[in-house]
C-alpha positions as CSV (number, residue, x, y, z in Angstrom):
1,X,-30.2,15.8,-0.5
2,X,-27.2,19.1,-0.9
3,X,-24.9,18.9,-3.9
4,X,-22.2,17.6,-1.7
5,X,-24.3,15.1,-0.4
6,X,-24.6,13.9,-3.8
7,X,-21.4,14.4,-5.4
8,X,-20.2,12.2,-2.0
9,X,-22.6,9.8,-3.0
10,X,-21.2,9.5,-6.5
11,X,-17.9,9.2,-5.4
12,X,-18.3,6.4,-3.2
13,X,-20.8,4.3,-5.7
14,X,-17.2,4.9,-8.5
15,X,-15.4,4.0,-5.5
16,X,-17.1,0.7,-4.9
17,X,-17.8,-0.1,-9.1
18,X,-14.0,0.1,-9.2
19,X,-13.1,-1.6,-6.3
20,X,-16.1,-4.3,-7.8
21,X,-14.7,-4.5,-11.1
22,X,-11.1,-4.4,-10.8
23,X,-8.9,-7.3,-11.5
24,X,-7.0,-9.3,-8.3
25,X,-3.9,-7.9,-10.0
26,X,-5.6,-4.4,-10.4
27,X,-6.6,-4.4,-6.4
28,X,-2.9,-5.7,-5.5
29,X,-1.5,-2.3,-7.1
30,X,-4.1,-0.4,-5.3
31,X,-3.3,-1.8,-2.1
32,X,0.1,-0.7,-2.6
33,X,-0.6,3.2,-3.9
34,X,-2.1,3.1,-0.5
35,X,0.0,1.9,1.5
36,X,2.7,4.4,-0.1
37,X,0.3,7.4,0.4
38,X,-0.2,6.0,4.1
39,X,3.4,6.3,4.6
40,X,4.1,9.5,2.7
41,X,1.0,11.1,5.1
42,X,2.5,9.2,8.4
43,X,6.3,10.4,7.2
44,X,4.4,13.9,6.9
45,X,2.9,13.8,10.2
46,X,5.7,13.0,12.2
47,X,7.9,15.3,10.6
48,X,5.4,17.7,12.2
49,X,4.8,16.5,15.5
50,X,1.7,15.1,14.5
51,X,1.2,11.7,16.4
52,X,-2.3,11.3,15.8
53,X,-2.7,11.6,12.1
54,X,1.0,10.2,12.4
55,X,-0.4,7.2,14.0
56,X,-4.0,6.5,12.2
57,X,-1.5,6.5,9.0
58,X,0.7,3.5,9.9
59,X,-2.3,2.0,11.8
60,X,-3.3,1.7,8.3
61,X,-0.4,0.7,6.5
62,X,-0.2,-1.6,8.8
63,X,-3.5,-3.0,8.0
64,X,-2.7,-2.9,4.6
65,X,0.6,-5.6,4.7
66,X,-1.6,-8.0,7.1
67,X,-4.0,-7.9,4.4
68,X,-1.3,-8.7,1.9
69,X,0.5,-11.2,4.4
70,X,-3.5,-13.2,4.5
71,X,-3.8,-13.3,0.7
72,X,0.0,-14.0,0.1
73,X,-0.1,-18.3,-0.7
74,X,3.6,-19.0,0.2
75,X,3.7,-22.5,-1.6
76,X,2.5,-20.8,-5.0
77,X,6.1,-19.2,-5.6
78,X,9.6,-19.4,-4.7
79,X,9.7,-16.2,-3.7
80,X,6.8,-16.3,-1.4
81,X,8.4,-17.2,1.9
82,X,10.9,-14.2,1.1
83,X,7.9,-11.9,0.4
84,X,5.9,-13.1,3.5
85,X,9.0,-12.5,5.3
86,X,9.6,-9.0,4.2
87,X,5.5,-8.4,5.2
88,X,6.4,-9.5,8.5
89,X,9.5,-7.5,9.0
90,X,7.4,-4.4,7.4
91,X,5.0,-4.5,9.8
92,X,7.5,-4.6,12.7
93,X,9.2,-1.6,11.3
94,X,5.8,0.2,11.1
95,X,5.2,-0.7,14.8
96,X,8.3,0.5,16.0
97,X,7.9,3.8,13.5
98,X,4.7,4.5,15.3
99,X,5.5,4.5,18.9
100,X,8.9,6.4,18.5
101,X,7.6,8.8,16.2
102,X,10.6,8.1,13.9
103,X,9.2,9.9,10.3
104,X,13.1,8.0,9.6
105,X,12.1,4.7,10.1
106,X,9.2,5.3,8.6
107,X,10.6,7.0,5.5
108,X,13.1,3.7,4.6
109,X,10.2,1.6,4.8
110,X,8.1,3.7,1.7
111,X,11.2,4.1,-0.6
112,X,13.4,1.3,0.4
113,X,10.5,-1.6,-0.1
114,X,7.2,-0.3,-0.3
115,X,7.7,1.8,-3.2
116,X,10.0,-0.8,-4.9
117,X,7.5,-3.2,-4.9
118,X,4.6,-1.5,-6.0
119,X,6.3,-0.7,-8.9
120,X,7.2,-4.1,-9.3
121,X,3.6,-5.4,-9.1
122,X,2.3,-2.3,-11.4
123,X,4.7,-3.7,-13.9
124,X,3.5,-7.0,-13.4
125,X,0.0,-6.1,-13.7
126,X,0.7,-4.3,-17.1
127,X,2.5,-7.3,-18.4
128,X,-0.5,-9.7,-17.2
129,X,-2.7,-7.8,-19.2
130,X,-0.6,-6.8,-22.2
131,X,0.8,-10.5,-22.7
132,X,4.5,-8.5,-23.4
133,X,6.8,-8.1,-21.1
134,X,6.8,-3.7,-19.9
135,X,10.0,-2.1,-19.9
136,X,10.6,0.6,-17.9
137,X,11.6,4.2,-19.5
138,X,15.4,5.2,-18.6
């Protein structure tokens, strides 16, 4: 086994162990972080005309949003149906951005929706861990 293969195997093991031991809140934050990363990569690729990379990242982003939809029980929270509608809208926007190659549309989903949701879930996860509300720095 080469040193590179060994490092790759160690990284995969670390990732696997991290996912297996993460709390549901931490997994949700990881999903959102990856969603934001996928959208940034897609937007960057769209801006330089790399449709293949943009497509790959937009499809992965859609998969993440669909996974968020599947995991959302709209009966557990008054805001559930609204969040489900937002997820549905996000998928529609990402499909359209992929079909048209529209970097601005991808950026809008990232900046106006995915990033604020990611931050909100991150704050909720921190509050869940600490048991006290976490205030954002000014």
